[in-house]
C-alpha positions in Angstrom: 47.4 34.8 -170.1 45.9 32.1 -168.2 47.5 33.1 -165.0 45.5 36.9 -165.5 42.5 34.4 -166.4 42.8 31.9 -163.8 42.5 34.9 -160.6 39.2 36.3 -163.0 38.2 33.3 -162.3 38.9 32.3 -158.2 37.7 36.2 -157.9 34.6 36.0 -159.4 33.9 32.5 -157.6 34.3 34.3 -154.1 32.1 37.0 -155.3 29.4 34.6 -155.8 29.0 33.5 -152.7 30.8 36.7 -151.0 28.2 39.0 -152.1 24.9 37.2 -152.5 25.8 36.5 -148.5 26.6 39.9 -147.4 23.7 41.6 -149.8 20.1 41.8 -147.8 17.1 40.5 -148.8 15.1 42.4 -150.5 10.8 42.1 -151.2 8.6 40.2 -150.3 6.8 37.6 -150.0 7.3 34.7 -152.7 10.2 37.3 -154.1 12.1 37.9 -151.3 15.7 36.3 -151.6 15.7 36.4 -155.3 17.8 39.1 -155.1 20.6 37.0 -154.1 19.5 34.1 -156.2 20.3 36.8 -159.2 23.7 37.7 -158.3 24.7 34.9 -157.5 23.8 33.5 -160.6 25.6 36.9 -162.6 28.4 35.8 -160.7 28.9 32.7 -162.3 27.6 33.7 -165.1 30.6 35.6 -165.2 33.0 33.1 -164.4 32.0 31.2 -167.1 33.4 33.0 -169.5 36.4 33.2 -168.6 36.3 29.3 -167.2 35.4 28.4 -170.9 38.7 30.7 -172.0 40.8 29.1 -170.7 39.1 25.5 -171.6 40.2 26.7 -175.1 43.5 27.9 -174.1 44.3 24.3 -172.4 45.1 23.1 -175.0 48.2 25.1 -175.8 49.8 24.4 -172.0 52.8 22.2 -171.8 52.4 19.1 -169.8 49.2 17.3 -169.1 49.0 17.7 -165.4 48.9 22.0 -166.8 46.4 21.3 -169.3 44.0 19.6 -166.9 44.2 22.7 -164.8 43.7 24.8 -167.0 40.2 22.4 -167.7 38.9 22.9 -163.7 37.4 26.2 -163.7 35.3 25.1 -166.9 34.4 22.0 -165.6 33.3 23.4 -162.7 30.9 26.1 -165.0 29.3 22.5 -166.9 28.6 21.0 -163.4 26.7 24.0 -162.1 25.1 24.4 -165.1 24.3 20.7 -165.7 22.9 21.0 -162.3 20.9 24.2 -162.7 19.4 22.2 -165.3 19.3 19.1 -163.4 16.5 21.4 -160.9 15.1 22.3 -163.9 13.8 19.7 -165.5 13.6 17.4 -161.9 10.2 18.3 -161.8 8.7 17.7 -164.9 10.6 14.6 -164.8 9.0 13.4 -161.4 5.5 13.9 -162.8 3.6 10.2 -162.8 2.9 8.5 -165.7 -0.3 7.7 -166.9 -0.2 4.0 -167.7 1.0 3.6 -163.7 -2.4 3.3 -160.8 -2.9 6.8 -159.2 -1.8 6.9 -155.9 -5.1 5.4 -153.1 -7.5 7.7 -151.6 -6.0 10.0 -147.9 -8.6 12.2 -145.6 -7.4 15.1 -146.4 -7.9 16.6 -143.4 -7.8 14.5 -140.2 -10.2 14.3 -137.4 -10.1 16.1 -134.4 -10.2 14.1 -130.7 -12.0 15.7 -128.4 
């Protein structure tokens, strides 16, 4: 069972990179290429399900090395989820605090030398 789940996880990870790379970007403007991102995330979600199932089954594996090998897909999925959360929260966390002084004013445009 563990080998089948590991094979499914590996296949989904490979497909999550290969399919978006071979998919043409559709739409125009701001959303151009969003279909690639959504395809990547869909395959990553599909890879996350067997990864966490492997994690649940890892406690039954004989030997510490096999237990940790069975946990690697779950750790990769967890790292990806934390990375996405960090990317989403970064703009919110980098907002200037109200108690800090404002930045010095600078020119909005530069002068043109004639």
